[in-house]
DOFI-243675 format. One record per residue (C-alpha): x, z, y; residue in three letters. Coordinates in Angstrom, 3 decimals, padded with zeros to 6 digits. Layout:
// DOFI-243675
((X; Z; Y); ALA)
...
This chain:
// DOFI-243675
((088.503; 153.165; -011.644); MET)
((090.981; 155.467; -013.101); THR)
((092.620; 153.115; -015.968); SER)
((091.733; 155.081; -018.770); GLU)
((090.127; 153.756; -021.720); LYS)
((088.917; 154.985; -024.869); GLN)
((089.068; 152.715; -028.288); ALA)
((085.618; 152.502; -030.133); ALA)
((086.276; 153.987; -033.943); ARG)
((085.973; 151.367; -036.238); PRO)
((084.258; 152.408; -039.864); PRO)
((086.268; 155.030; -041.919); PHE)
((089.281; 154.674; -039.724); ALA)
((090.808; 157.656; -037.422); GLY)
((090.972; 158.191; -033.607); ASP)
((092.653; 155.338; -032.118); ARG)
((092.523; 155.963; -028.525); ALA)
((095.087; 154.293; -026.697); GLY)
((096.923; 156.162; -023.916); PRO)
((095.524; 158.494; -020.971); GLY)
((095.063; 157.139; -017.728); ALA)
((098.770; 155.564; -018.132); ALA)
((097.836; 152.515; -018.905); ALA)
((101.343; 151.314; -018.821); HIS)
((104.472; 150.271; -020.995); PRO)
((106.525; 153.094; -020.908); GLY)
((103.963; 155.836; -021.160); THR)
((105.043; 156.607; -024.751); GLY)
((101.605; 157.491; -025.351); GLY)
((101.019; 154.395; -028.007); ALA)
((101.486; 156.423; -031.124); ALA)
((099.890; 159.792; -029.716); ALA)
((096.410; 159.407; -030.272); GLY)
((096.491; 158.092; -033.711); ARG)
((095.200; 160.666; -036.563); GLN)
((095.917; 161.121; -040.275); ASP)
((093.199; 159.835; -042.608); ALA)
((091.990; 163.213; -043.069); ALA)
((090.576; 163.167; -039.441); ASP)
((088.813; 159.837; -040.078); SER)
((085.018; 159.054; -039.322); GLY)
((083.726; 159.253; -042.443); VAL)
((085.387; 162.832; -043.071); TRP)
((083.787; 164.091; -039.784); GLN)
((080.932; 162.735; -040.485); ALA)
((080.373; 165.095; -043.485); LEU)
((081.884; 167.834; -041.799); ALA)
((079.259; 167.645; -039.143); GLY)
((076.401; 168.806; -041.575); GLY)
((073.977; 167.783; -044.443); PRO)
((071.253; 166.819; -041.156); ARG)
((073.646; 164.880; -039.135); ALA)
((075.357; 163.017; -042.305); PHE)
((071.867; 162.484; -043.850); LEU)
((070.110; 161.168; -040.675); CYS)
((073.221; 158.618; -039.611); SER)
((074.108; 155.356; -040.926); THR)
((077.591; 156.762; -042.755); TRP)
((075.675; 156.972; -046.537); PRO)
((074.695; 153.241; -045.654); LEU)
((078.593; 152.332; -044.762); ARG)
((079.592; 154.099; -047.277); ALA)
((078.017; 151.911; -049.621); VAL)
((078.762; 148.588; -047.788); ARG)
((082.218; 149.817; -047.985); GLN)
((082.506; 149.767; -051.463); LEU)
((080.486; 146.712; -052.290); LEU)
((082.708; 144.987; -049.598); VAL)
((085.707; 146.616; -050.918); GLY)
((085.097; 145.491; -054.660); GLY)
((083.649; 142.415; -054.563); VAL)
((087.211; 141.664; -052.425); LEU)
((088.840; 143.260; -055.087); GLY)
((087.822; 141.765; -057.799); LEU)
((087.524; 137.758; -055.961); GLY)
((091.530; 138.762; -055.943); TRP)
((092.324; 139.363; -059.277); LEU)
((090.380; 136.332; -060.536); CYS)
((092.190; 134.199; -057.872); PHE)
((095.748; 136.185; -059.493); ALA)
((094.560; 135.354; -062.702); ALA)
((093.809; 131.572; -062.075); ALA)
((097.280; 130.924; -060.061); LEU)
((099.131; 133.014; -062.956); THR)
((097.762; 130.471; -065.572); MET)
((098.497; 127.619; -063.351); ALA)
((101.954; 128.689; -062.752); GLY)
((102.426; 129.062; -066.668); VAL)
((100.945; 126.107; -067.693); LEU)
((103.142; 124.413; -064.768); LEU)
((106.302; 125.851; -065.592); LEU)
((107.034; 122.845; -068.160); PRO)
((106.895; 120.617; -064.736); VAL)
((109.207; 122.525; -062.968); GLY)
((106.500; 123.797; -060.561); VAL)
((105.404; 126.451; -062.493); GLY)
((107.826; 128.858; -060.742); ALA)
((106.968; 128.304; -057.599); VAL)
((102.738; 128.487; -057.971); VAL)
((103.842; 132.113; -060.034); LEU)
((105.543; 133.232; -056.300); LEU)
((102.541; 132.452; -054.762); GLY)
((100.493; 135.045; -056.525); VAL)
((102.035; 138.191; -054.668); PRO)
((102.333; 136.225; -051.609); ALA)
((098.605; 135.851; -052.168); SER)
((098.107; 139.870; -051.636); ALA)
((099.534; 139.242; -048.179); ALA)
((095.724; 137.983; -047.416); GLY)
((093.816; 140.681; -049.344); LEU)
((096.038; 143.226; -047.200); ALA)
((094.689; 141.662; -044.171); ALA)
((091.031; 141.854; -044.639); LEU)
((092.027; 145.391; -045.730); GLU)
((093.645; 146.191; -042.619); ARG)
((090.960; 144.444; -040.695); HIS)
((088.054; 146.210; -042.002); ARG)
((090.108; 149.692; -041.628); LEU)
((091.573; 148.499; -038.151); ARG)
((094.715; 149.375; -039.120); LEU)
((098.127; 148.205; -037.613); PRO)
((099.904; 145.784; -039.929); GLY)
((103.301; 147.387; -040.884); PRO)
((106.860; 145.945; -039.915); ARG)
((108.253; 142.819; -042.625); GLY)
((104.375; 141.889; -043.713); THR)
((104.735; 138.792; -041.201); ARG)
((106.991; 135.546; -042.974); PRO)
((110.173; 134.550; -040.906); LEU)
((109.606; 131.573; -039.698); ARG)
((112.695; 129.385; -041.295); PRO)
((114.668; 126.629; -038.449); ARG)
((116.337; 123.796; -040.329); LEU)
((119.392; 122.927; -039.121); PRO)
((119.918; 119.009; -037.067); ALA)
((119.280; 116.475; -039.190); GLY)
((118.311; 118.154; -042.562); ALA)
((115.899; 116.618; -044.397); GLY)
((114.521; 113.240; -044.884); GLY)
((110.961; 112.305; -044.088); SER)
((108.799; 114.715; -042.227); ALA)
((106.555; 115.423; -045.033); ARG)
((109.737; 116.436; -046.820); GLY)
((111.055; 118.673; -044.369); SER)
((107.401; 120.495; -044.184); ALA)
((107.691; 120.733; -048.273); ILE)
((111.123; 122.358; -047.702); ARG)
((109.835; 124.634; -044.788); ARG)
((107.054; 125.539; -046.898); GLY)
((108.851; 126.350; -050.093); LEU)
((111.674; 128.299; -047.794); ARG)
((109.006; 130.371; -046.199); ALA)
((107.595; 131.123; -049.779); LEU)
((110.940; 132.305; -051.033); ARG)
((111.252; 134.763; -047.699); ARG)
((107.399; 135.981; -047.987); ARG)
((108.525; 136.562; -052.005); ALA)
((111.929; 138.236; -050.803); ALA)
((110.162; 140.869; -048.244); SER)
((109.564; 144.368; -049.260); PRO)
((106.441; 143.920; -047.773); ALA)
((104.953; 141.349; -050.410); THR)
((105.392; 143.331; -053.122); TRP)
((103.855; 147.084; -051.310); ALA)
((101.130; 144.458; -051.001); GLU)
((101.252; 143.305; -054.152); PHE)
((101.056; 146.504; -055.879); GLY)
((098.337; 147.665; -053.916); PHE)
((095.972; 144.803; -054.526); ALA)
((096.712; 145.773; -058.019); LEU)
((095.578; 149.019; -057.806); LEU)
((092.947; 148.088; -055.406); ASN)
((091.504; 145.483; -058.653); ALA)
((091.294; 148.396; -061.080); VAL)
((089.715; 150.817; -058.257); LEU)
((087.270; 147.727; -057.497); SER)
((085.963; 148.621; -060.719); LEU)
((085.066; 151.966; -060.692); LEU)
((083.653; 151.711; -057.140); ASP)
((080.826; 149.041; -057.923); LEU)
((080.223; 150.808; -061.034); ALA)
((079.596; 154.057; -058.984); ALA)
((077.566; 152.357; -056.499); VAL)
((075.403; 150.609; -059.336); LEU)
((075.242; 153.792; -061.040); LEU)
((074.225; 155.688; -057.883); ALA)
((071.610; 152.813; -056.933); LEU)
((070.249; 152.674; -060.343); GLY)
((069.811; 156.511; -060.570); LEU)
((067.562; 156.870; -057.294); VAL)
((065.805; 153.126; -057.749); VAL)
((064.892; 153.745; -061.493); SER)
((062.492; 156.728; -061.467); GLN)
((059.758; 154.974; -059.685); PRO)
((059.944; 151.915; -061.753); PHE)
((059.678; 154.534; -064.763); ALA)
((056.777; 155.117; -063.745); LEU)
((055.098; 151.982; -063.458); LEU)
((056.440; 150.695; -066.850); VAL)
((054.401; 154.498; -068.334); VAL)
((051.566; 153.572; -066.015); ALA)
((051.463; 150.365; -067.724); ASP)
((051.972; 152.115; -071.323); GLY)
((055.331; 151.590; -072.266); ASP)
((057.661; 154.070; -072.917); ARG)
((060.917; 154.913; -071.275); VAL)
((063.901; 156.714; -072.882); GLU)
((066.564; 158.641; -070.772); TYR)
((068.488; 159.412; -073.769); GLY)
((068.252; 160.462; -077.504); PRO)
((064.937; 162.483; -077.693); GLY)
((064.044; 161.831; -074.323); ILE)
((061.373; 159.339; -074.813); VAL)
((058.433; 159.396; -071.690); LEU)
((055.318; 158.302; -072.753); THR)
((053.091; 159.458; -070.248); GLU)
((053.325; 159.244; -066.236); PRO)
((052.820; 163.178; -066.059); VAL)
((056.207; 163.214; -068.228); GLN)
((057.590; 161.185; -065.712); VAL)
((056.626; 163.569; -062.485); LEU)
((059.580; 165.964; -062.621); PRO)
((061.975; 163.073; -062.879); TRP)
((060.603; 161.402; -059.816); LEU)
((060.777; 165.013; -057.809); LEU)
((064.521; 164.879; -058.547); LEU)
((065.503; 161.615; -056.831); THR)
((065.650; 163.327; -053.596); PRO)
((068.119; 165.489; -055.347); VAL)
((070.124; 162.549; -056.741); LEU)
((069.741; 160.598; -053.610); ALA)
((071.508; 163.065; -051.435); VAL)
((074.233; 163.406; -054.362); LEU)
((074.580; 160.038; -054.160); ALA)
((075.013; 159.897; -050.773); CYS)
((078.107; 162.313; -050.493); TYR)
((079.464; 160.995; -054.030); THR)
((079.740; 157.619; -052.370); LEU)
((081.179; 158.673; -049.014); ALA)
((083.733; 161.276; -050.301); CYS)
((084.551; 157.691; -052.460); LEU)
((084.686; 155.449; -049.762); ALA)
((086.759; 158.307; -047.866); GLY)
((089.644; 158.526; -050.051); MET)
((089.414; 154.662; -051.111); ARG)
((090.149; 154.596; -046.943); ALA)
((092.931; 156.602; -047.045); ALA)
((094.609; 155.664; -050.130); LEU)
((094.730; 152.113; -048.249); THR)
((095.840; 153.338; -044.829); ARG)
((098.616; 155.364; -047.245); ALA)
((099.519; 152.355; -049.269); VAL)
((099.575; 149.716; -046.735); LEU)
((100.610; 151.576; -043.028); VAL)
((102.704; 154.441; -044.447); GLY)
((103.024; 158.110; -043.698); PRO)
((101.903; 159.004; -039.885); ARG)
((105.132; 160.023; -038.792); ARG)
((106.452; 156.553; -039.634); GLU)
((103.643; 154.621; -037.983); ARG)
((104.754; 156.849; -034.761); GLU)
((108.465; 156.200; -034.939); LEU)
((107.836; 152.229; -035.443); ASP)
((105.572; 152.447; -032.287); ALA)
((108.112; 153.740; -030.329); ARG)
((110.346; 151.860; -031.615); LEU)
((108.770; 148.613; -030.644); THR)
((107.896; 150.021; -027.266); GLU)
((111.665; 151.274; -026.727); VAL)
((113.030; 147.763; -027.582); THR)
((110.263; 145.662; -024.962); ALA)
((111.136; 148.525; -022.516); SER)
((114.737; 148.251; -023.149); ARG)
((114.689; 144.273; -022.533); ALA)
((112.572; 144.405; -019.328); ARG)
((115.135; 146.966; -017.965); LEU)
((117.691; 144.668; -018.883); ALA)
((116.012; 141.342; -016.888); ASP)
((115.764; 144.380; -013.827); ALA)
((119.526; 145.460; -013.883); PHE)
((120.717; 141.682; -013.641); GLU)
((118.056; 141.170; -011.172); GLY)
((119.464; 144.428; -009.077); GLU)
((122.931; 143.396; -009.367); ARG)
((122.264; 139.234; -008.376); ARG)
((120.751; 140.786; -005.532); ARG)
((123.261; 143.380; -004.248); ILE)
((125.695; 140.599; -004.599); GLU)
((123.562; 138.488; -002.580); ARG)
((122.888; 141.101; 000.304); ASP)
((127.065; 141.137; 000.369); LEU)
((127.647; 137.619; 000.135); HIS)
((124.822; 136.656; 002.890); ASP)
((125.188; 140.203; 005.127); GLY)
((128.381; 141.888; 005.626); ALA)
((130.801; 139.305; 004.144); GLN)
((129.297; 136.425; 006.534); GLN)
((129.741; 138.823; 009.258); ARG)
((132.625; 140.086; 008.682); LEU)
((134.178; 136.580; 007.999); THR)
((132.776; 136.314; 011.895); GLY)
((134.476; 139.128; 013.302); LEU)
((137.625; 138.049; 011.274); ILE)
((137.409; 134.920; 013.277); MET)
((136.371; 136.248; 016.748); LYS)
((139.068; 138.911; 016.848); LEU)
((141.699; 136.159; 016.211); GLY)
((140.192; 134.446; 019.425); LEU)
((140.101; 137.195; 021.402); ALA)
((143.506; 137.810; 020.089); ARG)
((144.396; 134.435; 021.500); LEU)
((142.784; 134.343; 024.908); ASP)
((142.457; 138.061; 025.666); ALA)
((138.697; 137.488; 025.801); ASP)
((136.974; 140.923; 026.644); PRO)
((133.575; 138.999; 025.854); ALA)
((134.772; 138.193; 022.488); LEU)
((136.022; 141.945; 021.945); VAL)
((132.743; 143.509; 022.437); ALA)
((130.696; 140.586; 020.411); GLU)
((133.083; 141.689; 018.091); ALA)
((132.568; 145.058; 018.048); GLN)
((128.879; 144.322; 018.085); GLU)
((129.234; 141.976; 014.659); GLU)
((131.518; 145.314; 013.199); ALA)
((128.317; 147.679; 013.986); ARG)
((126.030; 145.347; 012.084); ALA)
((128.139; 144.824; 009.444); ALA)
((128.907; 148.893; 009.038); LEU)
((125.507; 148.971; 009.373); GLY)
((124.724; 146.469; 006.722); ASP)
((127.243; 148.189; 003.941); LEU)
((125.079; 151.674; 004.909); ARG)
((122.091; 150.049; 004.224); ASP)
((123.312; 148.687; 001.108); LEU)
((125.108; 151.927; 000.135); VAL)
((121.532; 153.783; 001.246); ARG)
((119.918; 151.642; -001.274); GLY)
((122.364; 152.540; -004.007); LEU)
((122.259; 156.088; -003.556); HIS)
((121.335; 157.944; -000.496); PRO)
((123.417; 160.466; 000.514); PRO)
((120.514; 162.415; 001.422); VAL)
((119.383; 162.679; -002.067); LEU)
((122.693; 164.377; -003.004); THR)
((122.840; 166.704; -000.182); ASP)
((119.649; 168.065; 000.488); ARG)
((117.375; 167.083; -002.722); GLY)
((114.439; 164.878; -003.559); LEU)
((111.834; 165.732; -000.825); GLY)
((114.423; 165.626; 001.932); ALA)
((115.199; 162.038; 000.748); ALA)
((112.351; 161.356; 000.652); LEU)
((111.209; 162.097; 004.197); GLY)
((114.007; 160.005; 004.939); ALA)
((112.573; 157.200; 003.188); LEU)
((109.374; 157.590; 004.926); ALA)
((110.443; 157.217; 008.142); GLU)
((112.243; 153.877; 007.036); ARG)
((108.897; 152.910; 005.911); ALA)
((106.993; 149.850; 007.958); PRO)
((103.740; 151.277; 007.868); LEU)
((102.869; 154.881; 008.605); PRO)
((103.817; 157.857; 005.545); VAL)
((103.461; 161.692; 005.180); ARG)
((105.669; 163.345; 002.585); VAL)
((104.515; 166.558; 001.274); GLU)
((107.586; 168.484; -000.644); ASP)
((106.021; 171.208; -002.818); ARG)
((109.084; 171.564; -005.171); LEU)
((110.452; 175.352; -005.111); GLY)
((113.751; 174.251; -007.123); ALA)
((115.786; 171.113; -007.714); ARG)
((115.438; 169.046; -010.695); PRO)
((118.368; 167.676; -012.359); ALA)
((120.472; 164.840; -010.690); GLU)
((118.863; 161.848; -013.022); ALA)
((115.482; 163.081; -012.670); LEU)
((115.838; 163.307; -008.722); GLU)
((117.502; 159.683; -008.901); VAL)
((114.733; 158.303; -010.947); ALA)
((112.256; 160.190; -009.054); ALA)
((113.109; 158.831; -005.517); TYR)
((113.923; 155.292; -006.641); PHE)
((110.546; 154.781; -008.335); ALA)
((108.404; 156.409; -005.464); ALA)
((110.619; 153.761; -003.030); ALA)
((109.352; 151.114; -005.742); GLU)
((105.960; 152.307; -004.835); ALA)
((106.030; 152.521; -001.133); LEU)
((107.544; 149.150; -000.717); ALA)
((104.812; 147.853; -003.673); ASN)
((102.292; 149.859; -001.280); VAL)
((103.850; 147.476; 002.089); ALA)
((103.893; 144.867; 000.323); LYS)
((100.368; 144.081; -001.849); HIS)
((097.851; 146.747; -000.696); SER)
((097.547; 145.856; 003.170); GLY)
((097.293; 149.948; 003.781); ALA)
((097.138; 151.768; 007.354); ALA)
((099.014; 154.597; 005.744); HIS)
((100.174; 156.138; 002.806); ALA)
((101.609; 160.079; 001.591); GLU)
((103.757; 161.167; -000.818); VAL)
((103.154; 164.443; -002.624); THR)
((106.424; 165.497; -005.119); VAL)
((105.580; 168.933; -007.082); GLY)
((107.321; 170.662; -010.069); GLY)
((106.864; 172.941; -012.642); GLY)
((106.465; 171.992; -016.392); ARG)
((106.385; 168.346; -015.097); MET)
((108.289; 166.795; -012.007); LEU)
((105.811; 164.618; -010.303); THR)
((105.645; 162.722; -007.535); VAL)
((102.037; 161.057; -006.258); GLU)
((101.920; 157.899; -004.095); VAL)
((098.384; 157.554; -002.044); ARG)
((097.532; 154.866; -000.041); ASP)
((094.299; 153.777; 001.586); ASP)
((094.297; 149.979; 000.749); GLY)
((092.278; 147.540; -001.305); ARG)
((092.707; 148.866; -004.043); GLY)
((092.507; 146.405; -007.572); GLY)
((096.116; 147.310; -008.668); ALA)
((096.818; 145.657; -011.996); ASP)
((100.333; 145.895; -013.903); PRO)
((098.937; 142.286; -015.462); ALA)
((099.349; 140.790; -011.671); ARG)
((103.175; 141.278; -011.846); GLY)
((102.860; 144.203; -008.636); THR)
((105.860; 146.013; -010.409); GLY)
((104.050; 148.700; -011.939); LEU)
((105.489; 147.738; -015.516); THR)
((109.119; 147.635; -013.919); GLY)
((108.044; 151.206; -012.536); LEU)
((106.804; 152.312; -015.877); ALA)
((109.802; 151.759; -017.370); ASP)
((111.747; 153.511; -014.660); ARG)
((110.135; 156.271; -015.728); LEU)
((109.980; 155.744; -019.479); ALA)
((114.174; 156.191; -019.856); VAL)
((113.876; 159.557; -019.085); HIS)
((110.498; 160.123; -021.696); GLY)
((108.057; 159.800; -018.091); GLY)
((104.852; 158.235; -017.637); ARG)
((102.718; 156.521; -014.843); LEU)
((099.184; 157.223; -014.443); ARG)
((097.184; 154.368; -011.957); LEU)
((093.741; 154.895; -010.147); SER)
((092.886; 152.024; -008.389); SER)
((089.575; 151.314; -007.707); PRO)
((088.563; 147.569; -005.867); PRO)
((088.058; 148.700; -002.395); GLY)
((090.607; 151.633; -002.414); GLY)
((092.338; 154.265; -002.599); PRO)
((094.862; 153.686; -004.583); THR)
((096.670; 156.945; -006.605); LEU)
((100.069; 156.315; -008.235); LEU)
((100.858; 159.496; -009.979); ARG)
((104.624; 159.266; -012.023); MET)
((105.256; 162.017; -014.162); GLU)
((108.742; 163.187; -015.553); LEU)
((109.363; 165.689; -018.166); PRO)
((111.363; 169.109; -015.658); TRP)
((115.059; 169.878; -016.121); THR)
((116.206; 172.418; -013.807); GLY)
((119.230; 171.085; -011.959); GLY)
((120.134; 173.714; -009.277); GLY)
((118.360; 175.626; -005.693); PRO)
((115.682; 173.753; -003.800); HIS)
((117.674; 173.321; -000.391); ARG)
((115.942; 171.873; 002.540); ARG)
């Protein structure tokens, strides 16, 4: 079960496919799948040819989109007009200004509905800030709630996003009239021809304009034959109009594609940085704990035993002190190796992974396909990512053995396979999110395939940057 999903295409929305199989934070794919409005579904349907378009549901969806948008736009306009009138009338009382502030703030509701209809992400700054009153401020709970509401309303009115949404709401209200007029005109032209035939058949007459008066059914037949042509023209016209309205909504409420991608990337980096800060703090505490509970305790015991041996001249105490010294030295070496293994600097990533496999609690086979050494930073990131992945295998998978394959090219890749129970899920806190964050620092990504029952394949990719010749 490869963790790769395709987002369903909403009406008139551009592609919103998520990241590829790398369904983890830090992969940098959150904004990569989005396209401009020119690639929205309605334009793709129009480009598919007349037969495919006319036989699809897109003409009906276009009519629905325009009708719903028109009703929403006119509904907001009526609400805003009533709110404005109430605010003006209440100005002498002193609360009119507050009511008038609600007019631009009410546009946020319309903008949210439009984003939902087009499945668009909300821009930054659209959500009002929650004010926090100082301790002891305010009297009764009701009074505090009113003050909080007023402060939130002022913050909302001061937000640039509020006025952008207000401008969109005004423009949308005007265009809604055109949308409804276009839909009613198109439907009228298509539906009126059969009714004209019935009217003339009853002995009445139909006027299509100055000098065009139909009194006989045979006179209506040419117009009736034009109905399919008018229906096709109406379908294309309304679909194009719906596509342009969707593009306008996207441009105003979301902004340019590049800005959206940068915003998504900034959000991703901010979240990743917070997680990395927590991880670094945890690593610092682990090193402190290892030094305190391991090497420090052994060295303290060594000093005491050497002092006793100096007083008693006991060979057994001296031998025991030597063992303590060797154990303390081993602990320090393990700690240093955990910080940065010397073999990684001396012989490269493949040899370091081989040494890591020898110390693993389960059999691990390493295959080194590197023809050259990557940059030192990439080697370090790949090594510790592989070490963390093997630790997860030993701790969570129940595997009997594992394989590590490292390769180069355009990407530095490290694949970790195991024959364990599978079903790895980043949401269960198995360290996959931390792995993705470690790779994201270098622009890398993480791919996972872990069906229930196994096997599990973890693929780590880092953009290649050369560092030197490959030494074995």
